[in-house]
C-alpha positions as CSV (number, residue, x, y, z in Angstrom):
1,M,78.8,-130.7,-53.3
2,A,78.8,-133.1,-50.3
3,A,76.8,-135.8,-52.2
4,K,79.0,-135.3,-55.3
5,L,82.2,-135.8,-53.3
6,G,80.8,-138.9,-51.7
7,Q,79.9,-140.4,-55.1
8,L,83.3,-139.6,-56.5
9,L,84.9,-141.5,-53.5
10,I,82.6,-144.5,-54.1
11,N,83.4,-144.5,-57.9
12,N,87.1,-144.6,-57.1
13,N,86.6,-147.5,-54.6
14,I,87.9,-145.4,-51.7
15,I,84.8,-145.8,-49.6
16,T,81.7,-148.0,-49.8
17,E,78.0,-146.9,-50.2
18,E,77.3,-148.1,-46.7
19,Q,80.1,-145.9,-45.3
20,L,78.8,-142.9,-47.2
21,N,75.3,-143.5,-45.8
22,K,76.7,-143.6,-42.2
23,A,78.6,-140.4,-42.8
24,T,75.5,-138.7,-44.2
25,E,73.5,-139.8,-41.1
26,L,76.2,-138.2,-38.9
27,Q,76.1,-135.1,-41.0
28,K,72.3,-134.8,-40.4
29,K,72.8,-135.2,-36.7
30,E,75.9,-133.1,-36.1
31,G,76.5,-131.1,-39.3
32,G,79.9,-130.7,-40.8
33,R,81.3,-131.5,-44.3
34,I,80.9,-135.1,-45.7
35,G,84.7,-135.5,-45.9
36,S,85.2,-134.5,-42.3
37,N,82.5,-137.0,-41.2
38,L,84.1,-139.8,-43.2
39,I,87.4,-139.0,-41.5
40,K,85.7,-138.8,-38.1
41,L,84.2,-142.3,-38.6
42,G,87.6,-143.7,-39.6
43,Y,86.8,-144.5,-43.2
44,L,89.3,-142.0,-44.6
45,T,92.5,-140.2,-43.4
46,E,93.0,-136.5,-44.0
47,E,96.1,-137.3,-46.1
48,S,94.2,-139.7,-48.4
49,L,91.3,-137.2,-48.9
50,V,93.8,-134.4,-49.7
51,E,95.6,-136.7,-52.1
52,F,92.4,-137.7,-53.8
53,L,91.1,-134.2,-54.2
54,S,94.5,-133.1,-55.6
55,K,94.4,-135.8,-58.3
56,Q,90.7,-135.4,-59.0
57,Y,90.8,-131.6,-59.6
58,G,94.3,-131.4,-60.9
59,V,95.5,-128.9,-58.2
60,S,98.5,-129.0,-55.9
61,A,98.3,-130.2,-52.3
62,V,100.0,-128.1,-49.6
63,A,101.0,-128.6,-46.0
64,L,100.1,-125.3,-44.5
65,S,102.2,-125.9,-41.4
66,T,105.4,-125.8,-43.5
67,E,104.3,-122.8,-45.6
68,D,105.9,-119.4,-44.9
69,I,102.9,-117.1,-44.7
70,D,103.2,-113.4,-45.0
71,P,100.8,-111.9,-42.4
72,S,99.9,-109.0,-44.9
73,I,98.3,-111.6,-47.2
74,I,95.6,-112.4,-44.6
75,K,93.9,-109.1,-45.1
76,F,92.8,-110.1,-48.6
77,V,90.2,-112.6,-47.1
78,P,88.2,-111.5,-44.1
79,Y,87.8,-113.9,-41.2
80,D,84.1,-114.6,-41.8
81,V,84.7,-115.6,-45.4
82,A,87.7,-117.8,-44.5
83,H,85.7,-119.5,-41.8
84,K,82.5,-119.9,-43.9
85,Y,84.3,-121.6,-46.9
86,Q,87.2,-123.1,-45.0
87,I,89.8,-121.4,-47.1
88,F,93.1,-119.7,-46.4
89,P,95.2,-117.2,-48.4
90,I,98.8,-118.3,-48.8
91,S,100.6,-115.9,-51.2
92,K,100.1,-113.4,-54.0
93,N,102.0,-113.4,-57.3
94,G,101.2,-110.5,-59.6
95,A,97.4,-110.6,-60.2
96,S,97.0,-114.1,-58.8
97,L,96.1,-115.1,-55.2
98,K,97.0,-118.6,-54.1
99,L,94.2,-120.0,-51.9
100,A,94.2,-123.1,-49.8
101,M,90.8,-124.8,-49.9
102,T,89.3,-128.0,-48.4
103,D,87.1,-128.2,-51.5
104,P,88.9,-126.8,-54.6
105,S,85.7,-127.3,-56.7
106,N,83.7,-124.7,-54.6
107,V,83.1,-122.1,-57.3
108,F,81.1,-119.9,-54.9
109,A,84.1,-119.5,-52.6
110,I,86.4,-118.8,-55.6
111,D,83.9,-116.2,-57.1
112,D,83.5,-114.5,-53.7
113,V,87.2,-114.1,-53.3
114,K,87.7,-112.9,-56.9
115,F,84.9,-110.3,-56.3
116,M,86.3,-109.1,-53.0
117,T,89.9,-108.9,-54.0
118,G,90.0,-108.3,-57.8
119,Y,92.6,-111.0,-58.1
120,E,92.5,-114.3,-60.0
121,V,92.3,-117.3,-57.6
122,E,94.8,-120.2,-57.8
123,P,93.2,-122.9,-55.7
124,V,95.3,-125.5,-53.9
125,V,94.0,-128.2,-51.6
126,A,94.8,-128.6,-47.9
127,S,93.3,-130.6,-45.0
128,E,90.5,-129.1,-43.0
129,S,92.3,-129.4,-39.7
130,A,95.3,-127.5,-41.2
131,I,93.1,-124.7,-42.6
132,K,91.3,-124.4,-39.2
133,E,94.6,-124.3,-37.4
134,A,96.0,-121.6,-39.8
135,I,92.8,-119.5,-39.5
136,S,93.0,-119.7,-35.7
137,R,96.7,-118.8,-35.7
138,Y,96.8,-115.9,-38.2
139,Y,93.4,-114.2,-37.9
140,E,93.6,-113.4,-34.2
141,Q,96.4,-111.0,-35.0
142,S,95.1,-109.4,-38.2
143,D,92.0,-107.8,-39.7
144,D,91.2,-105.4,-37.0
145,L,89.2,-102.4,-38.1
146,Q,92.1,-99.9,-38.1
147,S,94.3,-102.2,-40.3
148,V,91.6,-102.4,-42.9
149,V,91.2,-98.6,-42.9
150,E,95.0,-98.2,-43.2
151,S,95.0,-100.7,-46.1
152,M,92.7,-98.3,-48.0
153,A,95.6,-95.9,-48.6
154,D,95.6,-96.9,-52.3
155,F,91.8,-96.6,-52.7
156,D,90.8,-94.1,-55.3
157,E,88.8,-91.6,-53.2
158,E,88.6,-88.9,-55.9
159,S,85.6,-90.6,-57.5
160,L,83.6,-89.7,-54.4
161,D,84.7,-86.1,-54.1
162,L,81.2,-84.8,-54.8
163,I,79.5,-86.5,-51.9
164,Q,79.9,-83.8,-49.3
165,D,78.4,-80.7,-50.9
166,T,76.5,-82.0,-53.9
167,E,75.1,-85.4,-53.0
168,D,72.1,-84.9,-55.2
169,D,74.4,-84.8,-58.2
170,I,76.3,-88.1,-57.5
171,D,76.7,-90.2,-60.6
172,M,74.9,-93.5,-59.7
173,T,77.0,-95.6,-62.1
174,E,80.1,-94.2,-60.4
175,L,78.7,-94.8,-57.0
176,K,77.7,-98.4,-57.8
177,S,81.2,-99.0,-59.1
178,A,82.7,-97.6,-55.8
179,V,80.4,-99.8,-53.8
180,E,81.8,-102.9,-55.5
181,E,85.4,-102.0,-54.8
182,A,87.1,-104.6,-52.7
183,P,88.1,-102.3,-49.8
184,V,84.5,-101.1,-49.3
185,V,83.1,-104.7,-49.3
186,K,85.9,-105.8,-47.0
187,L,85.3,-102.9,-44.6
188,V,81.5,-103.4,-44.4
189,N,82.0,-107.1,-43.8
190,L,84.4,-106.4,-41.0
191,I,82.3,-103.7,-39.4
192,L,79.4,-106.2,-39.2
193,S,81.4,-109.2,-38.1
194,E,83.4,-107.2,-35.4
195,A,80.2,-105.9,-34.0
196,I,78.6,-109.3,-33.7
197,V,81.7,-110.9,-32.2
198,K,82.0,-108.1,-29.6
199,G,78.3,-108.6,-28.6
200,A,77.1,-105.1,-29.8
201,S,73.4,-104.6,-29.9
202,D,73.5,-101.7,-32.4
203,I,75.9,-100.2,-35.1
204,H,75.8,-96.5,-35.8
205,L,77.3,-94.9,-39.0
206,E,77.2,-91.2,-38.6
207,P,78.3,-88.6,-41.2
208,Y,79.2,-85.1,-40.0
209,E,80.6,-82.1,-41.9
210,K,84.3,-83.1,-41.7
211,T,84.2,-86.5,-40.0
212,F,82.5,-89.8,-40.4
213,R,82.4,-92.0,-37.3
214,I,81.2,-95.6,-36.6
215,R,80.1,-96.5,-33.1
216,Y,78.9,-99.8,-31.5
217,R,76.5,-100.0,-28.6
218,I,77.8,-102.6,-26.2
219,D,76.0,-103.4,-22.9
220,G,73.9,-100.3,-23.4
221,M,76.8,-97.8,-23.9
222,L,78.0,-96.3,-27.2
223,Y,81.7,-96.6,-28.0
224,D,83.5,-94.9,-30.9
225,V,85.3,-97.7,-32.8
226,M,86.6,-96.0,-35.9
227,Q,86.5,-93.0,-38.3
228,P,86.8,-94.1,-41.9
229,P,87.8,-91.5,-44.6
230,I,84.8,-89.1,-45.0
231,R,84.7,-89.7,-48.8
232,L,83.7,-93.3,-48.2
233,K,80.4,-92.4,-46.5
234,A,78.3,-92.7,-49.6
235,A,80.0,-95.9,-50.7
236,L,79.6,-97.5,-47.3
237,S,76.0,-96.5,-46.8
238,S,75.1,-97.6,-50.4
239,R,76.8,-101.0,-49.8
240,L,74.7,-101.5,-46.7
241,K,71.5,-100.4,-48.5
242,I,72.2,-102.9,-51.3
243,M,72.6,-105.6,-48.7
244,A,69.3,-104.6,-47.1
245,E,67.6,-104.4,-50.5
246,L,66.9,-100.7,-50.2
247,D,66.9,-98.0,-52.9
248,I,70.4,-96.5,-53.1
249,A,69.1,-93.7,-55.4
250,E,66.7,-92.5,-52.6
251,R,68.7,-90.4,-50.2
252,R,66.1,-87.9,-49.2
253,L,63.7,-90.1,-47.3
254,P,64.1,-92.6,-44.4
255,Q,64.1,-96.3,-45.3
256,D,64.0,-99.5,-43.3
257,G,65.2,-103.0,-44.3
258,R,66.8,-106.2,-43.0
259,I,70.1,-108.0,-43.6
260,K,70.5,-111.7,-42.9
261,L,74.0,-112.9,-42.1
262,K,75.7,-116.1,-41.1
263,I,78.8,-115.7,-39.0
264,R,80.6,-118.6,-37.3
265,D,77.8,-120.9,-38.2
266,R,75.1,-118.9,-36.5
267,G,72.4,-116.9,-38.2
268,V,72.1,-113.2,-37.3
269,D,69.5,-110.6,-38.5
270,L,70.2,-106.9,-38.7
271,R,67.4,-104.4,-38.7
272,V,68.6,-101.4,-40.9
273,S,67.3,-97.9,-40.6
274,T,68.5,-95.0,-42.7
275,L,67.9,-91.4,-42.0
276,P,68.8,-88.3,-44.1
277,T,70.8,-85.9,-42.1
278,L,72.5,-82.6,-42.9
279,F,75.7,-84.2,-44.2
280,G,74.5,-87.6,-45.5
281,E,72.6,-90.6,-44.4
282,K,72.9,-91.8,-40.9
283,I,72.5,-95.6,-40.7
284,V,71.6,-97.5,-37.5
285,M,71.6,-101.3,-37.5
286,R,70.0,-103.3,-34.6
287,I,71.6,-106.7,-34.3
288,L,69.2,-109.5,-33.6
289,D,71.2,-112.5,-32.6
290,K,69.0,-115.3,-31.5
291,S,71.9,-117.2,-29.9
292,N,72.1,-114.3,-27.3
293,L,68.4,-114.5,-26.5
294,N,68.0,-115.8,-22.9
295,L,64.5,-117.2,-22.5
296,D,65.0,-118.6,-19.0
297,L,63.1,-116.4,-16.5
298,T,65.3,-117.6,-13.6
299,K,68.5,-116.2,-15.3
300,L,67.3,-112.7,-16.1
301,G,67.9,-111.2,-12.6
302,F,64.6,-111.7,-10.7
303,E,64.7,-111.9,-6.9
304,E,63.0,-115.0,-5.5
305,N,59.7,-113.3,-4.4
306,A,59.4,-111.1,-7.5
307,L,59.9,-114.1,-9.8
308,K,57.2,-116.0,-7.9
309,D,54.7,-113.1,-8.2
310,F,55.5,-112.7,-12.0
311,E,55.2,-116.4,-12.8
312,E,51.9,-116.5,-10.9
313,A,50.6,-113.6,-12.9
314,I,51.6,-115.0,-16.4
315,R,49.8,-118.2,-15.5
316,S,46.5,-116.3,-14.7
317,P,43.6,-117.4,-16.8
318,F,42.8,-113.8,-17.7
319,G,43.9,-110.2,-16.8
320,M,46.6,-107.8,-17.9
321,V,50.3,-108.0,-17.1
322,L,52.2,-104.8,-18.0
323,V,56.0,-104.5,-18.4
324,T,57.3,-100.9,-18.3
325,G,60.6,-99.2,-18.8
326,P,62.5,-97.0,-21.3
327,T,63.6,-98.1,-24.7
328,G,66.4,-100.6,-24.5
329,S,65.6,-101.8,-21.0
330,G,65.0,-105.4,-22.0
331,K,61.2,-105.4,-22.0
332,T,61.0,-107.6,-25.1
333,T,63.3,-110.2,-23.7
334,T,61.2,-110.4,-20.5
335,L,58.0,-110.7,-22.5
336,Y,59.5,-113.4,-24.8
337,S,60.7,-115.3,-21.8
338,A,57.2,-115.1,-20.2
339,L,55.7,-116.4,-23.5
340,S,58.2,-119.2,-23.7
341,T,57.3,-120.2,-20.1
342,V,53.6,-120.5,-20.9
343,N,54.0,-121.8,-24.5
344,E,52.4,-125.2,-24.4
345,V,50.6,-127.3,-27.0
346,D,47.1,-126.5,-25.5
347,V,47.6,-122.7,-25.5
348,N,46.9,-120.4,-28.4
349,I,49.4,-117.4,-28.2
350,M,49.2,-114.4,-30.5
351,T,51.5,-111.4,-30.6
352,A,51.4,-108.0,-32.4
353,E,54.9,-106.5,-32.6
354,D,56.6,-103.5,-34.2
355,P,58.7,-105.1,-35.5
356,V,58.9,-108.9,-34.8
357,E,62.4,-109.2,-33.3
358,Y,62.7,-113.0,-33.0
359,N,60.4,-115.7,-34.3
360,L,59.4,-118.2,-31.6
361,L,58.1,-121.7,-32.5
362,G,54.5,-122.3,-31.5
363,I,53.6,-118.6,-31.2
364,N,51.6,-116.7,-33.9
365,Q,53.4,-113.4,-34.5
366,V,52.1,-110.4,-36.5
367,H,54.3,-107.6,-37.7
368,V,52.4,-104.3,-37.2
369,R,52.4,-102.0,-40.2
370,E,50.8,-98.7,-39.5
371,D,51.4,-97.4,-43.0
372,I,48.8,-99.8,-44.4
373,G,46.4,-99.6,-41.4
374,L,47.6,-102.7,-39.5
375,T,47.9,-100.9,-36.2
376,F,48.2,-102.5,-32.7
377,A,44.5,-101.8,-32.2
378,A,43.6,-103.4,-35.6
379,A,45.7,-106.5,-34.9
380,L,44.3,-106.8,-31.4
381,R,40.8,-106.6,-32.7
382,S,41.4,-109.3,-35.2
383,F,43.1,-111.5,-32.6
384,L,39.9,-111.6,-30.5
385,R,38.3,-113.4,-33.5
386,Q,41.1,-116.0,-33.6
387,D,40.2,-117.9,-30.4
388,P,43.3,-116.8,-28.4
389,D,44.3,-117.8,-24.8
390,I,47.2,-115.3,-24.5
391,V,47.7,-112.1,-26.4
392,M,50.8,-110.0,-26.4
393,V,50.6,-106.4,-27.7
394,G,54.1,-104.9,-28.3
395,E,53.1,-101.5,-26.9
396,I,50.0,-99.7,-25.7
397,R,50.4,-96.3,-27.5
398,D,46.9,-94.9,-27.5
399,L,43.4,-95.0,-25.9
400,E,42.0,-97.3,-28.7
401,T,44.6,-100.0,-28.1
402,A,44.3,-99.6,-24.3
403,E,40.5,-100.0,-24.5
404,I,40.6,-103.2,-26.6
405,A,43.4,-104.7,-24.4
406,V,41.3,-104.0,-21.2
407,K,38.3,-105.5,-22.9
408,A,40.3,-108.6,-23.8
409,A,41.6,-108.9,-20.3
410,L,38.1,-108.8,-18.9
411,T,36.7,-111.4,-21.3
412,G,38.8,-114.4,-20.4
413,H,42.1,-113.6,-22.1
414,L,45.6,-113.0,-20.6
415,V,47.0,-109.9,-22.1
416,L,50.8,-109.0,-22.0
417,S,52.0,-105.6,-23.1
418,T,54.4,-102.7,-22.5
419,L,54.3,-99.0,-21.6
420,H,56.9,-96.3,-21.2
421,T,56.8,-95.2,-17.5
422,N,59.5,-94.7,-14.9
423,D,58.3,-97.2,-12.3
424,A,55.5,-99.7,-11.7
425,P,53.1,-97.5,-9.6
426,S,53.1,-94.6,-12.1
427,T,51.8,-97.0,-14.8
428,I,48.4,-96.8,-13.2
429,S,48.4,-93.0,-13.6
430,R,49.5,-93.4,-17.2
431,L,46.5,-95.6,-18.0
432,L,44.1,-93.3,-16.2
433,N,45.6,-90.3,-18.1
434,M,45.0,-92.1,-21.4
435,G,41.3,-92.2,-20.6
436,I,40.7,-95.7,-19.1
437,E,38.1,-95.6,-16.3
438,P,39.6,-96.4,-12.8
439,F,37.2,-99.3,-12.2
440,L,38.3,-100.9,-15.5
441,V,42.0,-100.5,-14.6
442,S,41.4,-102.0,-11.2
443,A,39.5,-104.9,-12.6
444,S,41.8,-105.8,-15.5
445,V,45.5,-105.2,-14.3
446,V,46.9,-108.2,-12.5
447,L,50.6,-107.2,-12.2
448,I,52.9,-104.4,-13.3
449,L,56.7,-105.0,-13.7
450,A,59.2,-102.1,-14.2
451,Q,62.7,-102.9,-15.3
452,R,66.1,-101.5,-16.1
453,L,69.3,-103.1,-17.4
454,C,72.6,-102.6,-15.6
455,R,76.1,-103.7,-16.7
456,K,77.8,-106.5,-14.8
457,V,81.3,-106.1,-13.4
458,C,83.8,-107.9,-15.6
459,E,84.8,-111.1,-13.7
460,E,88.3,-111.1,-15.3
461,C,89.3,-107.8,-13.8
462,R,87.0,-107.4,-10.8
463,E,88.5,-105.8,-7.7
464,E,87.2,-104.5,-4.4
465,D,86.0,-100.9,-4.4
466,K,86.2,-99.0,-1.1
467,V,83.0,-96.9,-1.0
468,P,82.5,-94.7,2.1
469,E,79.8,-95.9,4.5
470,P,77.8,-92.5,4.3
471,A,77.6,-92.8,0.5
472,L,76.2,-96.4,0.8
473,I,73.7,-95.3,3.4
474,K,72.6,-92.4,1.2
475,M,72.1,-94.9,-1.6
476,G,69.6,-96.9,0.5
477,F,71.7,-99.5,2.4
478,T,71.0,-99.9,6.1
479,K,73.8,-99.0,8.5
480,D,74.4,-102.7,9.2
481,E,74.6,-103.4,5.5
482,A,76.9,-100.5,4.8
483,E,79.3,-101.8,7.5
484,S,79.5,-105.3,6.2
485,I,79.1,-105.0,2.4
486,K,81.9,-105.6,-0.1
487,C,81.6,-103.5,-3.2
488,Y,83.4,-104.3,-6.5
489,R,84.3,-102.5,-9.7
490,G,86.1,-103.6,-12.9
491,K,89.6,-102.4,-13.4
492,G,89.5,-102.8,-17.2
493,C,91.1,-105.6,-19.2
494,P,91.1,-106.9,-22.8
495,A,88.2,-109.3,-22.0
496,C,85.9,-106.3,-21.4
497,S,87.6,-103.9,-23.9
498,E,89.0,-101.9,-20.9
499,T,85.5,-100.8,-19.8
500,G,85.4,-102.8,-16.5
501,Y,82.0,-104.2,-17.4
502,K,80.9,-107.3,-19.4
503,G,77.3,-108.4,-20.0
504,R,74.1,-107.1,-18.4
505,I,71.5,-108.1,-15.9
506,A,68.0,-106.8,-15.3
507,L,66.7,-105.0,-12.2
508,Y,63.0,-105.6,-11.5
509,E,60.3,-103.8,-9.6
510,V,57.3,-106.2,-9.4
511,M,53.9,-104.8,-8.2
512,P,51.1,-107.3,-8.0
513,V,47.7,-105.4,-8.0
514,K,46.2,-106.9,-4.9
515,E,42.9,-105.9,-3.2
516,E,44.2,-103.0,-1.2
517,I,45.8,-101.4,-4.4
518,K,42.6,-102.1,-6.4
519,E,40.6,-100.1,-3.9
520,M,43.1,-97.3,-3.9
521,I,42.9,-97.1,-7.7
522,I,39.1,-96.8,-7.6
523,K,39.4,-94.0,-5.0
524,G,41.9,-92.1,-7.2
525,A,45.1,-92.5,-5.2
526,T,48.2,-90.8,-6.5
527,G,51.3,-92.7,-7.8
528,A,53.2,-91.9,-4.7
529,E,50.5,-93.3,-2.4
530,L,50.3,-96.5,-4.5
531,K,54.1,-96.8,-4.3
532,K,54.1,-96.5,-0.5
533,T,51.4,-99.1,-0.1
534,A,53.1,-101.5,-2.6
535,I,56.4,-101.2,-0.7
536,N,54.7,-101.8,2.6
537,S,53.2,-104.9,1.0
538,G,56.6,-106.2,0.1
539,M,57.4,-104.7,-3.3
540,Q,61.1,-104.2,-3.9
541,T,61.9,-101.0,-5.9
542,L,64.3,-100.8,-8.8
543,R,66.8,-99.1,-6.5
544,R,66.5,-101.9,-3.9
545,S,66.9,-104.6,-6.7
546,G,70.1,-102.7,-7.7
547,L,71.4,-102.7,-4.1
548,I,70.9,-106.5,-3.9
549,K,72.9,-106.9,-7.1
550,I,75.7,-104.8,-5.5
551,K,75.6,-107.0,-2.4
552,E,75.9,-110.1,-4.7
553,G,79.0,-108.6,-6.3
554,L,77.3,-108.5,-9.7
555,T,77.5,-104.8,-10.4
556,S,79.1,-101.6,-9.1
557,V,77.8,-98.7,-7.0
558,Q,78.4,-96.3,-9.9
559,E,76.3,-98.4,-12.3
560,I,73.3,-98.6,-9.9
561,M,73.5,-94.8,-9.4
562,R,73.5,-94.4,-13.1
563,V,70.4,-96.5,-13.9
564,T,68.1,-96.0,-10.9
565,F,66.7,-93.1,-8.9
566,G,66.7,-92.9,-5.1
567,D,63.4,-94.1,-3.5
C-alpha cells in the first residue's frame, strides 16, 4: 500500500519521484509509513495528506481532538489492533462502527474489525499524530481484563452448556461458531497482550469443576489475574488451539504448538502446551520475547571473580562447562549469553535444544524431537561429524548423552550443557551416579555453575527494612556486616502491581574444577567435601551471592531466604 500511496501522490503532482525515493530510503532505515516519512522530510503536511486521502477515497476527514468520544466505544477495538493498523473507533450507529484510519484503503484493517465486532465499518480519515494521541489518551483507561469480562454479559453462554459434563458430545460446528464470536476473540487477544505488556513469562488457563481461572507468571511467581465465566473454557481453549494450529477436535491427548504475534512493533513467540485434565484442557503458554533476552554476561548478576572464571572457561579450547539449577532458573539465558560471547566468524557453534527458544544468528540450532528418534544423544553424535568447535546440549538426561558429551570434551571440543542439581559440587556426584567414570569426569569438566533467579526490589517503592542483627547473622552475614548493612523491601505500588518486586537478577555459584578438586574426584570425595574445598579456594555459594545482592540494595532478605539454602 505504501508504494501505491506514493504513486498516487506523484500522479496528482503533490510530490516528485525524487521525494518519494528519499522517503522510501528513510523507510528502509527507520521504518514507519510512507506518508509519515514524507511529512517527516517536509514534503507534505499532515493536513494536506488527510485532505488528499479524503478526496481520493471519498471518505470524510475528521479532527479527532474535537470529537466527543464515548469511552465505551473503545472496547470494540483492542489496543493491539488499534496500534497495529493506526485506527481509532469514534462512534457506533446501529450496526455501523465509525472508524478513524490513517489509511482508509486498508481492507485488512477493515475486515479484522468487522470480524471482531460483527459491525459494518464506516471508515473516515484522520492524521497519524491525531490517532496516536487518541490511542494514548483513551486506551490507558480502558480494555482491562475485568472490563472485557463484564462486557460479555450479553454473550450467549447457553450454546456451551454441555462443556462441563459431556465434553465428548460437544457439537464441533457449534463450538467453532462460538470461537469466532467477537467477545471470545477480544478476550483472547487481551489475555495475550496484557501478559506481554506486564512482562509475564507464562500464561496458565486452568479449568476446575466450578471455576475457570487465568494466571500469569511474573518474575517467577504466579498471580491470579481473572476468572472468566466457566462456560467459556472450551471456546477460549479452542480459539488458542486454532491460533497455534492444533486440532480442536482432539481433547483427550496433550498437544504442543506455537503462536507468533506482533505487539507494539515487536515479534513475540508463544509456546503452547495443552493437557487434558478432569474438567477440561489446561493450557500453558510460555512467552518467548526476544526483546527481553539479555545476552550481556556483565548484566546478568555475576560477581567480578565469578564472571572472570566463567569467561575463562567458555574460552577454553576444549572441556565441559555445566550450568545447573531447577527449571526456570535462567540456565538457558546464561548459556545463550555465553554462546553470544564466543560467537565469532571463525568458530563453528552447534546446539541441540528441546525446544529451540530463541534463534541466534551465526549459531546452528537443532530442535530435538524424541518422538522421531532425534534425541540429545543422536544430535550430539551427528554434531561430531559436522566439524564443530563449540557444542551446546540442552540437557544431559541419560548416560548415553553424558558419555558422548564427555568424549566430545576430551577430543578437542568445548561442550556446554545443563543438569538439574541443587548446587555446583553435587553436580559431580550426579555425573558419577549416572555411570561416568571418576577419571573421565575429572579430565573433562572445566567449570560448574549453579544458579537461581531472585526478584529485584521495585525501585519506585523501595524503602528501608529494619531486620534484627541476629537474623542477619543467622543468614550468613558477619557481625560487622550485620551492624552496618542497610536492607530494603518494596512497599508495593502500581509500577510493580503492588508486589514490591520488579524484574529479576541471577545468583551464581561458580566452581572451577582445579587440580585439587580433580584429585578429590578421582579419590571419590563426597559432595560436602568438594564444597568445603571449593569454598576454601574462593568459591562464593548461592547464599553468599544472595547476601551480596542484599548489601547492594538489589533484593530483600525475604527473597534470598526463599530462593537459597543456608550454607
